[in-house]
NUTORVO-838090 format. One line per 2 residues: number of its first residue (from 1); for each residue x, y, z of C-alpha. Coordinates in Angstrom, 1 decimal. Layout:
NUM = X:Y:Z ~ ...
This chain:
1 = 118.9:79.0:143.3 ~ 119.4:75.8:145.0
3 = 122.8:74.3:145.5 ~ 123.5:70.9:144.1
5 = 124.5:68.4:146.7 ~ 128.1:67.2:146.4
7 = 128.7:63.6:147.3 ~ 131.9:62.9:149.2
9 = 134.5:60.9:147.3 ~ 134.7:57.4:148.6
11 = 137.0:54.4:147.7 ~ 134.8:53.5:144.7
13 = 135.3:56.9:143.1 ~ 139.1:57.0:143.6
15 = 141.2:57.0:140.4 ~ 142.7:53.6:139.5
17 = 146.4:53.2:140.3 ~ 148.6:54.3:137.4
19 = 150.8:51.6:136.0 ~ 154.5:52.1:136.3
21 = 156.7:52.4:133.2 ~ 158.0:48.9:133.7
23 = 154.4:47.5:134.0 ~ 153.4:49.4:130.8
25 = 156.4:48.1:129.0 ~ 155.7:44.5:130.0
27 = 152.0:44.8:129.0 ~ 153.1:46.1:125.6
29 = 155.6:43.2:125.2 ~ 152.8:40.7:126.0
31 = 150.5:42.2:123.4 ~ 153.1:41.9:120.8
33 = 153.9:38.3:121.7 ~ 150.2:37.3:121.6
35 = 149.7:39.1:118.3 ~ 152.7:37.3:116.8
37 = 151.5:33.8:117.8 ~ 148.0:34.6:116.5
39 = 149.4:35.7:113.2 ~ 151.6:32.7:112.8
41 = 148.7:30.3:113.7 ~ 146.2:32.0:111.3
43 = 148.3:33.5:108.5 ~ 151.4:31.2:108.5
45 = 155.0:32.3:108.6 ~ 155.0:33.8:105.1
47 = 151.9:35.8:105.9 ~ 153.2:37.1:109.2
49 = 154.8:40.6:108.8 ~ 155.7:43.3:111.3
51 = 152.9:45.4:109.9 ~ 150.3:42.6:110.5
53 = 151.6:42.0:114.1 ~ 151.5:45.7:115.0
55 = 148.0:45.9:113.6 ~ 146.8:42.9:115.6
57 = 148.5:44.2:118.8 ~ 147.0:47.7:118.3
59 = 150.4:49.3:119.0 ~ 152.6:51.8:117.1
61 = 155.5:50.7:114.9 ~ 157.7:52.7:117.2
63 = 156.6:50.7:120.2 ~ 157.3:47.4:118.4
65 = 160.8:48.7:117.3 ~ 161.6:49.7:120.9
67 = 160.9:46.2:122.2 ~ 162.0:44.1:119.2
69 = 164.3:45.4:116.5 ~ 163.5:42.7:114.0
71 = 160.7:40.3:113.1 ~ 162.9:37.3:114.0
73 = 163.6:38.6:117.5 ~ 159.9:39.0:118.0
75 = 158.9:35.7:116.6 ~ 161.5:33.7:118.6
77 = 160.6:35.4:121.8 ~ 156.9:34.6:121.2
79 = 157.8:30.9:120.6 ~ 159.8:30.7:123.8
81 = 157.1:32.5:125.7 ~ 154.6:29.9:124.4
83 = 156.9:27.0:125.6 ~ 157.4:28.6:129.0
85 = 153.7:29.0:129.5 ~ 153.3:25.3:128.6
87 = 156.0:24.4:131.1 ~ 154.0:26.1:133.9
89 = 150.7:24.5:132.8 ~ 152.1:21.0:132.6
91 = 153.7:21.4:136.1 ~ 150.4:22.5:137.6
93 = 148.6:19.5:136.0 ~ 151.1:17.0:137.3
95 = 150.9:18.4:140.8 ~ 147.1:18.4:140.7
97 = 147.2:14.6:140.1 ~ 146.7:13.1:143.5
99 = 147.3:9.6:142.2 ~ 151.1:9.3:141.7
101 = 150.7:6.0:139.9 ~ 148.7:7.9:137.2
103 = 151.1:10.8:137.0 ~ 152.8:9.6:133.8
105 = 149.5:9.3:131.9 ~ 148.4:12.7:133.3
107 = 151.5:14.3:131.9 ~ 151.4:12.7:128.5
109 = 147.7:13.4:127.9 ~ 148.1:17.0:129.2
111 = 151.2:17.5:127.0 ~ 149.1:16.6:123.9
113 = 146.0:18.5:124.9 ~ 147.7:21.6:126.3
115 = 150.6:22.0:124.0 ~ 150.7:20.0:120.7
117 = 147.0:19.9:119.9 ~ 146.5:23.7:120.0
119 = 146.4:26.4:117.4 ~ 149.3:28.1:119.2
121 = 151.5:25.1:118.6 ~ 150.7:25.3:114.9
123 = 152.4:28.7:115.1 ~ 155.5:27.1:116.3
125 = 155.2:24.4:113.6 ~ 155.2:27.2:111.0
127 = 158.6:28.2:112.3 ~ 159.9:24.7:112.1
129 = 158.8:24.5:108.4 ~ 160.3:27.9:107.6
131 = 163.6:27.0:109.2 ~ 164.3:24.4:106.6
133 = 165.0:27.2:104.1 ~ 166.1:29.9:106.5
135 = 169.6:29.2:107.9 ~ 169.4:32.1:110.4
137 = 166.0:31.0:111.7 ~ 167.3:27.4:112.0
139 = 170.3:28.5:114.0 ~ 168.0:30.6:116.3
141 = 165.5:27.7:116.8 ~ 168.3:25.3:117.5
143 = 169.5:27.5:120.4 ~ 165.9:27.8:121.5
145 = 165.4:24.1:121.6 ~ 168.6:23.7:123.7
147 = 167.2:26.1:126.2 ~ 163.9:24.4:126.3
149 = 165.6:21.0:126.9 ~ 167.4:22.7:129.8
151 = 164.0:23.7:131.2 ~ 162.2:20.4:130.8
153 = 164.9:17.8:131.6 ~ 165.3:18.9:135.3
155 = 161.5:18.7:135.6 ~ 161.4:15.2:134.3
157 = 164.0:14.1:136.8 ~ 162.1:16.0:139.5
159 = 158.9:14.1:139.0 ~ 160.0:10.7:137.7
161 = 162.7:8.0:138.1 ~ 163.5:4.8:136.3
163 = 161.4:1.8:137.4 ~ 163.2:-1.0:139.3
165 = 165.5:-2.8:136.9 ~ 165.1:-0.3:134.1
167 = 168.2:1.3:132.7 ~ 166.8:3.6:130.1
169 = 167.7:7.2:130.3 ~ 164.5:9.1:131.1
171 = 165.6:12.1:129.1 ~ 166.0:10.0:126.0
173 = 162.5:8.4:126.5 ~ 160.9:11.8:126.8
175 = 162.8:13.1:123.8 ~ 161.4:10.2:121.8
177 = 157.9:11.2:123.1 ~ 158.5:14.8:121.8
179 = 159.4:13.4:118.4 ~ 156.2:11.4:118.4
181 = 154.1:14.4:119.4 ~ 155.6:16.6:116.8
183 = 154.9:14.1:114.1 ~ 151.3:13.6:115.2
185 = 150.7:17.3:115.4 ~ 152.1:18.0:111.9
187 = 149.9:15.3:110.3 ~ 146.7:15.3:112.4
189 = 144.9:17.4:109.9 ~ 145.5:14.7:107.3
191 = 144.5:11.7:109.5 ~ 141.1:13.3:110.3
193 = 140.9:10.6:112.9 ~ 141.4:11.7:116.5
195 = 141.0:8.1:117.6 ~ 144.2:7.1:115.7
197 = 146.2:9.9:117.4 ~ 144.9:8.9:120.9
199 = 145.8:5.2:120.2 ~ 149.4:6.2:119.3
201 = 149.7:8.2:122.5 ~ 148.3:5.4:124.6
203 = 150.7:2.9:123.0 ~ 153.7:5.1:124.0
205 = 152.4:5.2:127.5 ~ 151.9:1.4:127.6
207 = 155.4:0.9:126.3 ~ 157.0:3.4:128.6
209 = 155.1:2.6:131.8 ~ 157.3:-0.4:132.8
211 = 160.4:1.8:132.5 ~ 159.2:4.9:134.3
213 = 157.6:5.6:137.7 ~ 156.6:8.8:139.5
215 = 158.7:9.7:142.5 ~ 156.7:9.4:145.7
217 = 155.9:12.4:147.9 ~ 156.8:15.1:145.3
219 = 154.5:18.0:146.0 ~ 156.7:20.9:144.9
221 = 157.4:22.4:141.5 ~ 160.7:21.6:139.9
223 = 163.8:23.9:140.3 ~ 163.3:27.1:138.3
225 = 165.6:27.3:135.3 ~ 168.1:30.2:135.3
227 = 166.8:31.4:131.9 ~ 163.1:30.9:132.7
229 = 162.2:34.5:132.8 ~ 164.8:35.8:130.4
231 = 163.4:36.9:127.0 ~ 165.4:35.4:124.0
233 = 165.6:38.8:122.5 ~ 167.7:40.0:125.4
235 = 170.5:37.5:124.6
């Protein structure tokens, strides 16, 4: 009877590294957040339940309860996670623009394309609509928006400054821009005219350009906000 050859174990046959408990916990949390945003975007706020989120995420109800004790805690952390990811994306797009003179247009167009004109932003819009009749949700979203402003305002001042002779507060100008973007996003499905939306965005850029200019020589990301990596549910 011949003996079967036994191949020596090499690097390719080594077992993959086992994830730590912290890594498994973070992966579980991310699955829950992604499932929550998908459910909000596809099923709306009324159609989003803990059961539907757990089913989409492919996790147990016990795992969901361990990370998030309530639907609201899960939904709000998902909304903040979406905005933090948008913050990183927009920062990368701005820094990738070699032409500092074109940095304002780069930011505005990227803000629309990467944040407001996406299915995931529609998930956030579902929360805004629901908060009109849900006092607890409205209070939580109000706190979330304050935290988001504390994230974005230092970034604005890091990359931009008033143009010579301009006295407008840059934070107010960009707040006005966010109101415009929210309005366009909430009605774009009624316009059925992407050209009209782009025209409104270009008009804001044209009006704001004489008031804002990019700071020269900025090649670094803005200061990292203290609350950037802190989940809302941990508050």
